[in-house]
KETIKE-851329 format. One record per residue (C-alpha): residue number from 0; residue in one letter; x negated, y negated, z negated. Coordinates in nm, 4 decimals, padded with zeros to 6 digits. Layout:
BEGIN
MARKOL     i   aa       east      north         up
MARKOL   NUM    A          X          Y          Z
...
This chain:
BEGIN
MARKOL     i   aa       east      north         up
MARKOL     0    M   -13.2544   -00.3501    04.9436
MARKOL     1    P   -12.8899   -00.3025    05.1142
MARKOL     2    A   -12.6319   -00.0722    04.9754
MARKOL     3    V   -12.5563    00.0891    05.2411
MARKOL     4    A   -12.1717    00.2198    05.2905
MARKOL     5    A   -12.1081    00.6032    05.4126
MARKOL     6    T   -11.8968    00.5579    05.7046
MARKOL     7    F   -11.8412    00.8382    05.9725
MARKOL     8    R   -11.7034    00.8059    06.3666
MARKOL     9    V   -11.3177    00.9002    06.4709
MARKOL    10    G   -11.3825    01.2491    06.6481
MARKOL    11    T   -11.6205    01.4097    06.4437
MARKOL    12    A   -11.5755    01.6936    06.2383
MARKOL    13    A   -11.6927    01.4411    05.9224
MARKOL    14    G   -11.4872    01.1874    06.1025
MARKOL    15    A   -11.1093    01.3971    06.1106
MARKOL    16    R   -11.2043    01.5352    05.8059
MARKOL    17    Y   -11.2297    01.1933    05.5770
MARKOL    18    G   -11.0212    00.9815    05.7690
MARKOL    19    A   -11.2564    00.7751    05.9511
MARKOL    20    R   -11.3595    00.6816    05.5818
MARKOL    21    M   -11.4758    00.8402    05.2364
MARKOL    22    K   -11.1964    00.7898    04.9808
MARKOL    23    S   -11.2892    00.6090    04.6567
MARKOL    24    A   -11.2607    00.8113    04.3420
MARKOL    25    Y   -10.9490    00.6122    04.2653
MARKOL    26    E   -10.7553    00.7559    04.6059
MARKOL    27    L   -10.8583    01.0882    04.5384
MARKOL    28    A   -10.7139    01.1167    04.1824
MARKOL    29    M   -10.4125    00.9633    04.2796
MARKOL    30    E   -10.3735    01.2157    04.5864
MARKOL    31    R   -10.4164    01.4496    04.2542
MARKOL    32    L   -10.1494    01.3348    04.0857
MARKOL    33    S   -09.8986    01.3138    04.3048
MARKOL    34    K   -09.8972    01.6653    04.3409
MARKOL    35    S   -09.9071    01.7859    04.0300
MARKOL    36    A   -09.6335    01.5494    03.9262
MARKOL    37    P   -09.4367    01.3304    04.2140
MARKOL    38    A   -09.3290    00.9775    04.2133
MARKOL    39    Q   -08.9980    01.0227    04.0406
MARKOL    40    K   -08.7003    00.8396    04.2950
MARKOL    41    L   -08.5111    00.5447    04.0945
MARKOL    42    S   -08.1672    00.3727    04.1932
MARKOL    43    A   -08.0021    00.0965    04.2294
MARKOL    44    A   -07.8678    00.0871    03.9317
MARKOL    45    Q   -08.1652    00.2548    03.6940
MARKOL    46    K   -08.4398    00.0334    03.8454
MARKOL    47    E   -08.1576   -00.2484    03.6878
MARKOL    48    R   -08.1042   -00.0730    03.3536
MARKOL    49    I   -08.4620    00.0092    03.2400
MARKOL    50    A   -08.5469   -00.3701    03.3940
MARKOL    51    D   -08.2839   -00.5073    03.1487
MARKOL    52    L   -08.3788   -00.3152    02.8334
MARKOL    53    E   -08.7701   -00.4068    02.9824
MARKOL    54    S   -08.6340   -00.8162    02.9384
MARKOL    55    L   -08.4173   -00.6993    02.5921
MARKOL    56    Y   -08.7281   -00.5147    02.3926
MARKOL    57    K   -08.9339   -00.8454    02.5244
MARKOL    58    S   -08.7143   -01.1039    02.3506
MARKOL    59    K   -08.6698   -00.8541    02.0330
MARKOL    60    I   -09.1060   -00.8264    02.0166
MARKOL    61    A   -09.0891   -01.2619    02.0574
MARKOL    62    Q   -08.8340   -01.2845    01.8036
MARKOL    63    E   -09.0721   -01.0512    01.5401
MARKOL    64    E   -09.3217   -01.1932    01.6096
MARKOL    65    L   -09.1697   -01.5648    01.5724
MARKOL    66    A   -09.0862   -01.4605    01.2784
MARKOL    67    T   -09.3980   -01.2852    01.1171
MARKOL    68    N   -09.5632   -01.6020    01.2612
MARKOL    69    D   -09.4471   -01.8310    01.0550
MARKOL    70    A   -09.4402   -01.6319    00.7805
MARKOL    71    L   -09.8210   -01.6148    00.8297
MARKOL    72    A   -09.8972   -01.9131    00.8862
MARKOL    73    A   -09.7401   -01.9865    00.5184
MARKOL    74    A   -09.9655   -01.7037    00.3884
MARKOL    75    E   -10.2678   -01.8566    00.5417
MARKOL    76    G   -10.1394   -02.2223    00.3988
MARKOL    77    A   -10.0846   -02.0692    00.0390
MARKOL    78    G   -10.4689   -01.9055    00.0642
MARKOL    79    D   -10.2930   -01.5383    00.0021
MARKOL    80    F   -10.4844   -01.3940    00.2381
MARKOL    81    E   -10.4136   -00.9952    00.1416
MARKOL    82    K   -10.0481   -01.0821    00.2075
MARKOL    83    A   -10.1643   -01.2658    00.5847
MARKOL    84    T   -10.3235   -00.9287    00.6588
MARKOL    85    E   -10.0295   -00.7092    00.5216
MARKOL    86    L   -09.8172   -00.9430    00.8051
MARKOL    87    R   -10.0200   -00.9170    01.0884
MARKOL    88    A   -10.0320   -00.5052    00.9788
MARKOL    89    R   -09.6818   -00.4762    01.0008
MARKOL    90    L   -09.6325   -00.6973    01.3346
MARKOL    91    L   -09.8339   -00.4687    01.5160
MARKOL    92    G   -09.6543   -00.1564    01.3525
MARKOL    93    E   -09.3042   -00.3120    01.4404
MARKOL    94    R   -09.4460   -00.3907    01.7917
MARKOL    95    R   -09.5816   -00.0346    01.8545
MARKOL    96    R   -09.2598    00.0748    01.7268
MARKOL    97    L   -09.0438   -00.1289    01.9819
MARKOL    98    Q   -09.2578   -00.0449    02.2268
MARKOL    99    A   -09.2390    00.3142    02.1732
MARKOL   100    E   -08.8633    00.2328    02.1321
MARKOL   101    L   -08.8365    00.1290    02.4342
MARKOL   102    E   -09.0286    00.3666    02.6345
MARKOL   103    D   -08.8079    00.6609    02.5164
MARKOL   104    K   -08.4789    00.4923    02.6426
MARKOL   105    K   -08.6591    00.4259    02.9754
MARKOL   106    E   -08.7274    00.8074    02.9868
MARKOL   107    R   -08.4134    00.9085    02.9658
MARKOL   108    V   -08.3095    00.6323    03.2001
MARKOL   109    R   -08.5556    00.8081    03.4398
MARKOL   110    A   -08.3709    01.1136    03.3328
MARKOL   111    Q   -08.0396    01.0756    03.4368
MARKOL   112    A   -07.9255    01.2115    03.7475
């Protein structure tokens, strides 16, 4: 049985209320979000600073991954799986720390007027 989409004619009370079609749950959620926390306009300098921060932290994370992957390969090659597990956990923690640091710095840039 084919699915039936709810449609409303433009010019009717239902069509006027729903803008000629029903809104998705996503659209409704975005409307509620924009009312409670309007989108903040960033200046060109703020956008550039955020892009620089993202690039810097992306390289820091990649550098950490490269260093850890070398040690991880050596540990696995030697059969030291406990050390390999420790290295993976350390990498995960370091990645989370760097991402949190990045988000904190981005928020500070956004807060500047």
